[in-house]
N, C-alpha and C positions, 0 to 999 in steps of 0.2 A: 504493500499499500504506500502510495506517495504521501508523506506527511511532511510537509515543508522541506522537501528536498532528501527526505530520509526514507529508506526502503525497508519495511519490516519483512519478516519471513513469511507471512501469510498473505501473498498477493491478492488484492481485491477485497480484503476483509474490511468489516465496518469498524470506524472508530467508536471507542467505548468511553463515556464520560461519567463523572460521579456526580449525580445531581441532588443527593439527599444523604444526611448523616444522622445518627442516633448513637446514644452511648450511656451505658451505665457502668460506673467505675467507682473504685475506693475513693477517689479524689474529687468526685463530684458526679451527679446524675443529671443528664441533659447537657447540651452543648456548651451553655453559658458557664455553668458551675464546673464543668469538666476542663474547659480552657483556663479558667482562673485557677483551679487546682493545680494544673501544670506549671504554673509560673510562680507557685510559693513553696516554701520549703516544708518537708514534714519530718516530724521527730520520730525516734526509734520505735519499731512495732514490727515484730516477726511475722505477723499474720495481719492483712488489712482486708477488712470486709466491707462491703457496701452498707453504708449507714441507712437506718430507717426501713420503712416498707416500700418495696417496689411494687407500684400498682399494677404491672402488666400493661395490656393494651388499653387504650382510652375507654372508659365506661364499663370496664369489666367489673362485675360484682364481687364481693368478698366469697360468696359460694362458688362462683365460677373459677376464681383463683386457686381455691383449695384443690382444684382437679390438676393442677399444673405443678411440677418440681420447680425449685427455686431458679434454676438455669433457664427454664422455659420462660418464666415470668421475666427475667432479664431480657431475653431475645424479644419477647412481645413488646416490652416497654422500648427498647432501642428500635425495633422495627416500626413501631407506631410513630416515634419522633422522627426516623428517617423519611418515612412517607409523607408525614406532614411538612417537613422540611423541604421535600422535593415538590411541594404543592399537589400532592396527589390525594391526601387522606380526607379533605373536607367532602362530606356527602356519601362517603362509604359506609355502608351498613355492615355491621358484624357478619361475616359469612357471605356478604354480598360483593359485587364487583366494585373495584376502585374505578371511579370515572376516569374516561379519557385513554384507557388501555385495553387491549385484547387480553383477557385473562388467560386465554389459551397459549399466549405467548409471553407469559410473565412467570419467571422462575424463582425458586427460593433455594438458597445455598447457605446454610448456616453449619459451620463446623462446631465440633465439641470434642473434649478429650476424654470425658469419663462418664457423661450422662448423669443421671439423678443419683449421685453417690450417697448423699444423706438420706434420701428416700429409701434407697436400697438397704442401707445400714439399719433404718428405723424398723423396717419389715422384718429383717433378720432377727431383731430383737423380739419383735411381736411373735414371730414364730417360735422362738425359743421359750418365751414366757407363757403364750396361750395356744399354741399349736396352730394347725393349718387354718383354723377358722378364724384366727386373729389376724390373719394376713389380708390386707386391703386389696380389693379386686382393681384398684387403680394403681397397683405397684408397677406392673409392665408399663402401661402408657406414660406413668411419671418417670420411670427410670431409663427407659430406652434412649439411647443417644441422639436418635433422630426425632425425638419429641419436639425440639425447638423449631426445627424446619416444618413439621407437620403442623404445628400449631400456628405459625404464621401464615402457612398456605391455606388452612381452613378458616382463620380469622378474617382474611381479605380475599378469600375466593380466588387465589392465584393458582391456576390450573396447569402451568407449563411444569418443567422438570422440578422435583422437589427432592433435593439430595443432601446428604450429610457426610462430610469428610472428617475422618478421625485419625489425625497424624499428630498426636500429641500437641506439642507447643507451636506447630506449623499449621494447625487446623484451620485457624482464621484466614490466613494468608493464602492457603491452597483453595479455600472456598471461593475467595475473591477472584482467584486465577481461573478456577472452573466457570464461574459465572461470566467473567469477561470473555472466555473463549467461546462460550455458548452464544453470546451476543455477537462477538466479531465474526463469527461463522454464518450468522443469519438464522440460527436455530430458534432464538428467542429475540424480543425487543427490549426487555427490561428485566432486572433482576433485584431481589432483595437479598443481600449476601452479607456474610460476616461470620462471627463466632460467638458463642456463650459459654460460660462456665461456673459452676459453683460447686466445688468439692472440698470445702474446708471442714471436713469431718475430724475428729479426733485421730483416727487410725490413719487417714490420708496425711495429716500434718506430721504424725510421728513417723510414718513411712519416708517422706522427704527429709525429715530431720535425721533418721538413723542412717540415711545414705549420704549424709553431710552435705546436703544440697542447700539447706536453709542457712540464712545468716545467723551466727550466734549474737551478734551485736543488734540485730533488729534494723540495720541501715543498709539499704541497697545502695552500692557504689560501683555502678558500671564503669569499667575500665580504670578503677582506682588502684593504686599500688597496695591499698589495704583492704580490697574487697575480700569478702568471706562468704560469699553465697547469696541466693536471693530471698526476698520477702514474698511469701505465698499470699496470692489475693483472688479475687473472683471479679466477674462483671460481663459485659457484652458490648460489642461494637457492631453496628449494621450499616451497611452503605446501599443506597439506591445506585444501581449501575444502569445505564441505557444506551442505546446506540445514538450517535450524534444526530441522525436523521429522526428518530423518534423524540428526542429532546428538542430539537428545533421545531418540529411540527407542533408541539404544545407549548413552545415558548418558554422552556425550562432554562434557568441559569445553571452553570456547572462550576463546581469547585475546581476540577482538574480533570485530565484525562488519564484513564489507565491503559498505557501504551503498550506494555509488555509484560510478560510473566514467564517464570521457569520454576521447575521442580526436578530435583534430583536426589540422589541417596549417597551418604558417605559409604555405605557398605563396609562399615568398620567395626562399630561397638554399640551395644545397647543404650548406653548413656553418655559415652565420651565422644566428642567430635574427632574427626580424623585430623592428625597432628599438622600443623601448619595452616589448617583451614582451607585445604585444597578443594574439598567438596563445596564449600560456601563459596570459594572464588569461582568455581565453575558455574554454579548456579546464578551467581550475579552476572557473569559473562554471558550465559544463555539468554537471561532476561534482557540485557541491554541488546543482544542481537535481535530478539523477538521485537524490540521497540525500534529497531533500525538506528541505534545509537551506539557510540563508541564511549570507552571509559572517560575520555576527556571532556565529554559532554556533561557529566554529572557534577552537581554543585553541592548535593546533600545526600546523606544516607541516614535513614531512620533505622538504626541498628537493633538487632535482637537484645544484645547488651544486658545479659541476666545478672552480671555482677558475680558470676562463679569464675574461679581462676583460669580453668581451661576453655571454658566457652568464650569468655571475652578475648583471651589471647588468640584463639583460632580465629574468630571473626576479624579482629584487628589485624592480624598477619594477612588475611585475605584481602581486606580493604587496601592495605599498604601494598601488597604485591599487585593488585589489579589496577589500582587508581593513581598511586604515585603522586599525583597532583594534590593530594589531601584535600578531598571535600569535607565540608563540615559534617560531623558525626554527632547524633544525639541518641539518647535512650531515655524513654520516659518512665522506666521501671523503677527509677529512683523515687519517683512518687506513686505511681500506680501499683508497685509490686508487680509479681508475675502471675498473670491470671490465666497461664497455660493455654488451653485451646482457644480462649477468647484473645489473647495478647496480640496476635497479628492483626486482627481486625480493629481492636481498640487503637493500636498504633497506626493503622492506616487512617482512622478518622483524625487522630492528631496530625498526621502528615497533611491531610486535606485542609484542616483547619489553618495550618501554618501557611498555606498558600493565601487563605482568606484574610488572615491578620498579618501577613508579610513579616512574620517573626518566626524564628525557630525557639521552640521551648528549651530550657536548660536541661542538662543532665544532673538532676538534683541527687544530692548525697555524695558527689565526686568532688573532692577538694584537691587531690594530688594524683594527676593522671599518671599510671604506670610507665616510667621512662623506657621500658622495654616495648612499649606499644606505639609505633609511630603513626598516630593518627590526630586529627584535630578535633577534639572532644569540645563540643560547646558547653560552657559551664555557667553562662549567664544568658538571660534572653537576648537573642542576636537578631537584630534587623536583617532581612535578606531580600534580594531580588529574585523572586521565585523562578526557578529553573528545573531541569530535569533532576528527579529524586528517586532513590531506591528505598524501598522497605523490605527488612529482611526478617525471616522467622526460621529458626532451626530447632527441631523437635527430637526429644528422645527416640532412639531407633535409628537415628541418622537422617530423619527427614528435613530436606532443605527447601525453602520457598523464598522467591523474591518477586516483587511487582515493581513496575516502573511507572512513576507519575510524571506528568507533564503539566505545565500551566495550560488551563483551558483556552 
C-alpha cells in the first residue's frame, strides 16, 4: 500500500485508524483520569488494584453485573467508553445494533491471560465446602477467557468475528494486531479490540512472588539500575479500529493510524527472554517492514518495560541494536503496574493519547537508568512532535508482539 511514499507488505490493503479509546486502570478509570494518573508519581505498592466499583457497560444494573467476572466488567466499561469516544454509542440499545455500522462487519478482539481467576477460585472453595450443588451454574461463563469478547459482542450486537487471544502479557497487543489485519484485508470494517485482566487472587500473587517476578520494594522501576521486579495489577484497554474509508464516511476523527504489526516467538524459555533480545529485535523489525518503515523513521518506543532485570535488559539491547538513533523510550508500568494480558492494550491507549496531548508520559519510578542499557528513557513528561511509534509486548512463553502507530 502506498502510504506517503512508503510501501507496506500487504499491497492494496486498507489503512486502519484508531477512532475511539477506553480504559480501566489502577491509576485512573476513564481517559481523563488515566492520563492524569500517568503524569503523577505513585508510592510503593506491590499490588495495584482498580479502585472503586467498575460499572461495566453503560446502564447495566447491579443484578446484570453479577453475571460477569471482574475482568469482563472491566472490558465492558472500557468498550463502552471507546464506542462513545468514537461517537458510535449514542442511540445504541443493549443487544441492539450500533448506529451507523454494519454489525455483520464489526469484530470484537479482546485478549486475556487468565480468565476469571477469582471466580474459579471461589467456586473451588464452594465445591470443597458444600459439594457439587454449591457450585454456581455461572462458573463457566464467568471464568472462561473468552467471556469478555463474548459479552462485548452480545452487549452491542456486533456480529463479525469475535475472538480471544491468550498469549500471556502479549495478549492485548496481539488482539490489536489481529483486528487490524482483519480490517486491512477487507474482512471487516470496524473492530472493538484490546485486552482485559483481573487475576489478583492470593494464589496468583503468591505464584508470581515465589518465582521472584514481583518487586520486593513495591516500586516498579523500568530500566533502572535498581529494578527488582514488577508490580502486579489489573485493568482493561479497548480501542475502536476502523478502515480509513469507513471512518471518513461517518466523519470520524482519528487519534492515530495503526500502520503495521508483527508477532513471533523466542522459542527459548517459558519465562526468560532470549538473551540479547534477538526475538524482540526481529519482532520490531518485522512490524516496521509491515508498515513500510525503516528503523530511522521511529521517534518513540512504548516499551514493554516490566522492571525485571532480564526482560528490561533484553528489550533495551534489542532497541539499541535495531535503532541506534536512540528514539525516546517510555514505560508506563511504573504507574500502572503490570496488568498482564491487558498491558499491551492499556499501553496502546497511552500511546494514542500521547499523540493527542503531544506529550510523552514519564517512566515513573525510574531515577537512575542502568548504565548498561544504552537507550533514551523518558524520565519527565516530554513534549514531542508526534511521529512513527512502536508499542511492544513480550509475554511468558516467548510471545513477542509489536504494533506501529503513525500520526493520523
